[in-house]
N, C-alpha and C positions, 0 to 999 in steps of 0.2 A: 547841432540841434537846429540851427537856423536853416541849413540846407534840407533837413528832413521835413521841416514845416513847409518849405516851398514845394517839395515833392507832393506832400499831402494835399496842399492847396491846388496844385495843378491837376492831380487825380480827381479832386472834387469838381473842378471846373469842367473837365472832360466828361465826367459822369452826368453833370447837370446838362451839358450840351447834348449828350446822347438821350437823356430823358426828355428833353425839350423836343428833339427831332422825332422821337417816338410818339409824343403827345400831339404833334401837329398832323392833322389829316391831310392827305394829298388833295391838292386843288382839283376840282371837277371841271372837265372841259365843257364847252358849249353852254347851252341854256336848257334848263329843265323847267317845264310847266307841270303843275299838279293841282289837284283839288284838295283844299284844306277843309276839314269838316267842323272844326271848332275855331271861330264861331260860325262858320260857313253854312252851306257850301260856297266857297269862294275860290276863284282862280288865282294862283300865285305863280310868279316867275322868279327863278333863282338863276342868277348869272354873275360870274366872277365874285361869288360870295355875297352878293347883294340880293336881298329878298324884297320883291315888289308885289303888292296886292293889286290885281287887275280889276276885279269886280265880282259881284255875287252872281250865282246861277249861270256860270259859264264853265264849259267842260271841254278840255283840249282834245283834239284829234291827234293822230300820229303824223299829220301832214302839215307842210308849210308851203308858202309861195316863194319864188325866187327873190322877191324884194324883202324877205325876212318876216312877212306877216304869217302868223299862225292861223290855221283853219280850225275853228272851234264851233261848238254848238251852244246856243243860248236856250235854256230850258227853265221854266218856272216850276215844272214838276207837278202841275195840277191837272194835266190831261185836257185842258181846254183847247178849243179849236185853233187858237193862235198862240199856244204856249211854247212852241219851239221854233227855232230859226237858225240858219247859218250865221256865223259871226266871224269876222276877220280881226285879229288882234295885232296891232302895229307894234313896232319896236318901242314906240313912245307910250304904249299902253292904251292907245285910242282903240275903241271898239266900234266896228262898222257892221251893221246887220244887213245881209243881202238875201235875195230870194224870198219865196213865199213863207209866211208863218203858218204853221199847221199843228195838229195834235201830236204828230211825231215827225221829226226830221233827224235822220240817222245815217251813220256810216259814210261820211264824205270821202270821195276819192278825187285826187287832184291830177289834172292833166300835167304831164312832165314839162310842157312848154308854158304852163301857167296861164292858159287861156280860159279854163272853165273848171268847175267842180261838179262831179256827178254825185247825187245824193238820193237816198230813199226817203220819200215824203208820203205821208198818209194824209191826203186831203179829203177824199170822199169815202173813207171807211176802209180803203185798201191801200197797201203800200205799193208805190210805183217809183220808177227811176226818173229823175229829172236832171237836166243839165242846166246849171246856173252859171252864167258868164259873170265876170268880175264887175260888170256894170249893173248886175241884177237881172238882166234879161234871162228868162227861164223857158226851157223847151222840154215838153214831156216826151220821154223816150219809150215807155212801155205803157200798155193799157190792159194788162192781164187781170181778170177779176179775182184770181187766187193769190195775187201778191208777188212782188219782186223786191229783193232785199240785198243788202251787203255788197254794193258795187266795189270793184277794185280795178285799178288800171293795169292793163297788160299791153305794153307797147302803145299803139294807137287805138286799141280796142278796150272794151270793158268786159270783165267777167263778173258774174253775179249769181244770186240764188233765186230760183223761181219754184213755185208750187203748182205750176200750170198742168203738170202731168200727174198730180195726185199726191206727190210727196216732194220734199225739198231736193232739188237737183241743181247742179252747177251748169251755167250756160256761158257762152262767149258770143256776143253779138247775135243772139238767137240760136246759135248752134249748141246742141246739148252735149256736154262733155262727160257727164256721169249718168249712168243708167241703172243704178242699183235700186232694188225694191225698198231699201232702207234709206234714211235721210243722209244727204251730203250737204255741207254748208261751210261758211267762212272761207271762201277762196282767198289765198294769200300768195300772190305771185312773187317770185324772187326778183331782185333788182334788175337782173339781166333778162328777165322775161322767159327764161328757159325752163323753169320749173314752177309748178303751182302746188303749194302746200294747202291742204284743206282738211276739214273735220268730217268724220263719218261715224255712224254707229252701226255700220254693216256687220260688224262682229259682235254686236250686242252691247258694246261699251263705247262711248265717244273716244275716238283716238285720231291721231294725225296721220294723214296719208299724203303721198306725193304723186304727181302725174305730169306728163308733158303738156305743153300749151294746147295741143289738139285733143287732149283727153286720154291719150294712150299711156301705157306703162304705169298703171295705177298700182301702188304698192304701199305697205306700211312703212312709216318712218322708223319705228322701233319694234322690238319684240316684248315690250313691257306689258304686264297684265293690268297695270293701273289705268285709271281714266286720265286722258290727256286733254290739254287745251292750250290756247293762246300761242299758236305758232307765230314767231316774230323773227324776221330776217335782219341781220346786220346790213349796213349800207353797202358793203362790198359783196354781199351774198355768200361770204365764206362760212358764216356761222348762222345757226338757227336756234333761237331760244324757245323753250316751251315749258309747260308745267305738266308733271306726271304725278298723280296723287297729290301729296302736299308739298312736293319739292320742285324747285326750279332747276332746269338743266340747260346746257348749251351743247349742241352738236357741231363738231367740225365737219362740214359737208364734203371736204376733200378726203379725209381719213375715215369718216363714219364713226368716230369716237365720241361718246357722250361723256359729259362731265357734270356731276351733281354739284350745285352751288349752294344749296340751302343747308344750313346746319341741322343736325339731328334735333328733333323736337320743335323745329320752326316750320312755318308754312308761308310760302311765297306765291304771289300772284302778279299779273299785269307786267310782264317784263318789257323793258324798253332799252335799246342799245344807245350808247353815246355815239356821236357822229364819227369818232375815230375807231369805234368797235372795240375799245379796250375796257369799257365798263358796261355794266348792266344794272339799270335801276329796277327795283321791284317793290311791290307793296307787301311788307312783312306783317302778317296778321298778329293781332294782340287781342284775343277774345273776339268781340264783334267790331273792333276798330283795327286800324292798321297804321304802321309807320313806314316811311320810305327810307330805303337804304340803297347805296350804290356799291356794287360788288366789283372789285378790281379783278379782271379776268386773268391776270398774270399771277398775282399772289393769293387770290381768293379772299382777301381781307374786305370787310364791309365798312363803309363810311356813312354815318347817319345823314339824312337829308332833311327830314321833317317828321313831326309827330302828328297823329290824328289826320293823316293824309292818304290819298289814293290817286289812281290814274296818272302815274308818271309818264310824261311824254318828253323825250329828249330831242332837242333840235340843235 
């Protein structure tokens, strides 16, 4: 009887140990910034399981500097002439605002060497591109009356969107890359600079296209009939995350195989890869609100990050 009790106890201990391991979520790598809407909007940083509130009315970009600072946007959201400005968020949580304040400051793109940030700023009623150095020195790069938007770094050059020819087209340092009569927007270069993903409604529905850096070989990413959005590269350029309809997908750019990550009945937005490319953070919609989850790209399992939150940016 005594030996039987010992066996039962050992089995119970093993079972408890297994249950405990199943209950423990995997630790998430790197640092995740996001906007928390309750009681926010406030910028929050999650690193090594520690949650830190940085401040209100701050919105993370997908970019950082080599010294670890996050490039963000400060916005009061009231549309006033000085309501928005670039902000740098230090590892210690210090917020430094740089460059001009304006009614709109959007889409910062960071020089790979960390010398400057190119950003779309609406100062005089029209969006134009400006280069802001880290000491705050600002140089205007475009002066088109129809607007220039959404800069992105491509090697030593900048790709961006301009309406100078009547509709939205993609340019690279003044060279027009797209020439379709419908709109093309959101250029998103791959990390190696060999491919540009971009959005277009040339087939009547917004979908993701790819092209070479010189604008050649323009083609659809998928054959999906759904509306697509949010092309996002992994750091090594091997994966491209995107949203099609209500679902998040990841494409293996080597094999061309797409994998749906969003469970049936859910809706995911705003994908962001972990630095090691093994996780994808998304905003999972819950009515008019959203919660953040991290999806393990090996197992497909989801780990909760935060509730009432959006704009995950993994650094």
